[in-house]
C-alpha positions as CSV (number, residue, x, y, z in Angstrom):
1,M,-18.2,6.9,-37.5
2,D,-20.0,8.9,-40.1
3,G,-20.7,12.4,-38.6
4,E,-19.7,11.2,-35.1
5,K,-17.1,13.3,-33.3
6,M,-14.4,11.4,-31.5
7,F,-13.7,13.1,-28.2
8,Q,-10.7,12.0,-26.2
9,S,-10.3,13.4,-22.7
10,Y,-8.6,12.9,-19.4
11,R,-10.5,13.2,-16.1
12,I,-8.0,14.7,-13.6
13,I,-8.2,15.8,-10.1
14,D,-6.5,19.2,-10.4
15,D,-4.3,21.3,-8.0
16,V,-7.3,22.7,-6.1
17,G,-8.9,19.3,-5.7
18,G,-11.6,19.6,-8.3
19,L,-12.4,16.9,-10.9
20,S,-11.7,18.4,-14.3
21,I,-12.0,17.1,-17.8
22,Y,-9.2,18.0,-20.3
23,E,-9.0,17.3,-24.0
24,S,-6.3,14.8,-24.8
25,V,-4.7,17.2,-27.4
26,D,-3.5,19.3,-24.4
27,F,-1.1,16.5,-23.3
28,I,1.9,14.6,-24.5
29,F,2.8,11.1,-23.4
30,I,6.1,10.9,-21.5
31,N,5.6,7.3,-20.5
32,D,3.4,4.7,-22.2
33,S,3.6,2.2,-19.4
34,L,0.2,1.5,-17.9
35,E,1.3,-1.3,-15.5
36,A,0.0,0.6,-12.4
37,Y,-3.4,1.3,-14.0
38,F,-6.6,-0.7,-14.2
39,K,-8.0,-0.6,-17.7
40,E,-11.7,-0.9,-18.4
41,V,-13.2,-0.8,-21.9
42,K,-16.9,0.3,-22.3
43,G,-17.7,0.3,-26.0
44,T,-15.4,3.0,-27.4
45,V,-14.4,4.4,-24.0
46,H,-11.2,3.3,-22.5
47,E,-10.8,4.1,-18.8
48,F,-7.4,3.9,-17.1
49,I,-7.5,4.3,-13.3
50,H,-4.5,4.2,-11.1
51,E,-4.6,1.0,-9.0
52,L,-4.4,2.9,-5.7
53,I,-7.7,4.6,-6.4
54,N,-9.5,1.9,-8.3
55,Y,-12.2,1.0,-5.8
56,P,-15.9,1.3,-6.2
57,N,-16.7,4.3,-4.2
58,F,-13.6,6.4,-4.7
59,Y,-15.1,9.5,-6.3
60,E,-18.0,9.5,-3.8
61,E,-15.6,9.2,-0.9
62,Y,-13.3,11.8,-2.4
63,Y,-16.0,14.4,-2.6
64,N,-17.1,13.6,0.9
65,D,-13.6,14.2,2.1
66,T,-13.0,10.8,3.6
67,P,-9.5,10.3,4.9
68,K,-9.0,7.0,3.1
69,S,-9.8,8.5,-0.4
70,R,-7.5,11.5,0.3
71,E,-4.7,9.3,1.5
72,Y,-4.9,6.9,-1.4
73,L,-5.0,9.8,-3.9
74,E,-1.9,11.3,-2.3
75,L,-0.1,7.9,-2.6
76,A,-1.3,7.6,-6.2
77,K,0.1,11.1,-7.1
78,E,3.4,10.3,-5.4
79,A,3.6,7.0,-7.3
80,I,2.8,8.7,-10.6
81,Y,5.7,11.1,-10.1
82,R,8.0,8.3,-9.1
83,E,7.0,6.0,-11.9
84,D,6.7,8.5,-14.8
85,C,9.6,10.8,-14.2
86,S,13.3,10.1,-13.9
87,K,15.2,11.4,-10.9
88,D,16.8,14.1,-13.1
89,E,13.4,15.3,-14.3
90,L,12.2,15.4,-10.7
91,M,15.2,17.4,-9.7
92,E,14.6,19.8,-12.6
93,F,10.9,20.2,-11.7
94,I,11.6,20.9,-8.0
95,C,14.3,23.5,-8.7
96,D,12.3,25.5,-11.3
97,G,10.0,28.3,-10.4
98,N,7.0,26.8,-12.1
99,S,6.1,24.0,-9.7
100,S,3.3,24.6,-7.3
101,H,3.7,24.2,-3.5
102,E,1.8,20.9,-3.7
103,E,3.9,19.6,-6.6
104,K,7.1,20.4,-4.7
105,L,5.9,18.3,-1.8
106,F,5.0,15.4,-4.0
107,I,8.3,15.7,-5.8
108,L,10.2,15.6,-2.5
109,K,8.3,12.5,-1.5
110,A,9.0,10.9,-4.9
111,L,12.7,11.7,-4.6
112,Q,13.1,9.7,-1.4
113,G,15.8,7.1,-1.8
114,Q,16.9,8.3,-5.3
115,V,19.1,11.4,-4.7
116,T,22.9,11.5,-4.9
117,E,25.4,13.7,-3.1
118,D,25.3,16.1,-6.0
119,D,21.5,16.3,-5.9
120,I,21.7,17.0,-2.1
121,V,24.1,19.9,-2.8
122,R,21.8,21.3,-5.5
123,L,18.7,21.0,-3.2
124,V,20.5,22.8,-0.4
125,K,21.6,25.6,-2.7
126,Y,18.0,26.0,-4.1
127,F,16.2,25.7,-0.7
128,D,18.4,28.0,1.4
129,S,17.1,28.9,4.9
130,G,15.7,32.2,3.8
131,F,13.6,30.5,1.1
132,L,12.5,27.9,3.6
133,I,11.4,30.5,6.2
134,Q,9.3,32.1,3.6
135,N,8.0,28.7,2.3
136,D,7.7,26.7,5.6
137,Y,5.3,24.2,4.0
138,L,8.3,22.4,2.5
139,V,10.5,22.2,5.6
140,K,9.4,18.9,7.2
141,E,9.5,16.9,3.9
142,L,12.8,18.5,2.7
143,F,14.5,18.0,6.1
144,S,13.2,14.4,6.2
145,L,14.9,13.8,2.9
146,L,18.1,15.7,3.7
147,G,18.4,14.4,7.2
148,K,19.7,11.1,5.8
149,Y,22.8,12.7,4.4
150,R,25.9,13.7,6.5
151,N,27.6,16.5,4.7
152,E,28.7,20.1,5.4
153,E,26.0,21.7,3.2
154,V,23.1,20.0,4.9
155,Y,24.6,20.6,8.3
156,Q,24.9,24.3,7.6
157,L,21.4,24.6,6.2
158,F,20.0,22.9,9.3
159,L,22.0,25.2,11.5
160,D,21.0,28.3,9.6
161,Y,17.3,27.4,9.6
162,F,17.4,26.3,13.2
163,S,19.0,29.6,14.4
164,E,16.3,31.6,12.6
165,A,13.2,29.4,13.2
166,V,13.7,27.4,16.4
167,G,10.4,26.9,18.2
168,Q,8.2,27.5,15.2
169,D,7.5,23.8,14.6
170,S,8.3,21.2,17.2
171,K,8.5,18.4,14.6
172,V,11.0,20.3,12.5
173,D,13.0,21.1,15.7
174,E,13.1,17.4,16.5
175,L,14.3,16.5,13.0
176,I,17.1,19.1,13.3
177,T,18.1,18.1,16.8
178,A,18.2,14.4,15.8
179,Y,20.3,15.3,12.8
180,F,22.8,17.2,15.0
181,D,22.8,14.4,17.7
182,N,23.6,11.7,15.1
183,Y,25.9,13.8,12.8
184,Y,29.2,12.4,14.1
185,Q,28.0,8.8,14.8
């Protein structure tokens, strides 16, 4: 490779939905498993594409805002969080102040089926009703996750939120009502 510069990069759809290219030196590997990725080698270029978005017209469909491409990208992002991060890492990410709104939503989805009673208590303490009223984008996903657990902390959070925000979102009202209806069953 005399005089040839080796450039390693990642093509990533960023938080605002744009396709960006980042130099590989800006990243560290946290998981070297590539089982969920399609690998294609073209000369010296190695492409790794998550299996959920590895279809011929993905990028074209993505930039044309087709529902299929957006749905598959969302599923791929959730899968990446679930596959590449431990439950403890996900809990740490969601409870720090550095995660974006979108990341918090993906993390909540990735946590489905993984949380313990202690995690539930931690989530309830972090996402109190005052926080949720200010950040209502999280309520449906968080309450879907918490609604599976019957404990006093969750009950109190639902009650506090419901007393302050009843009628703002019928789907959230339904989640809370169903939780209360089934609490003692």
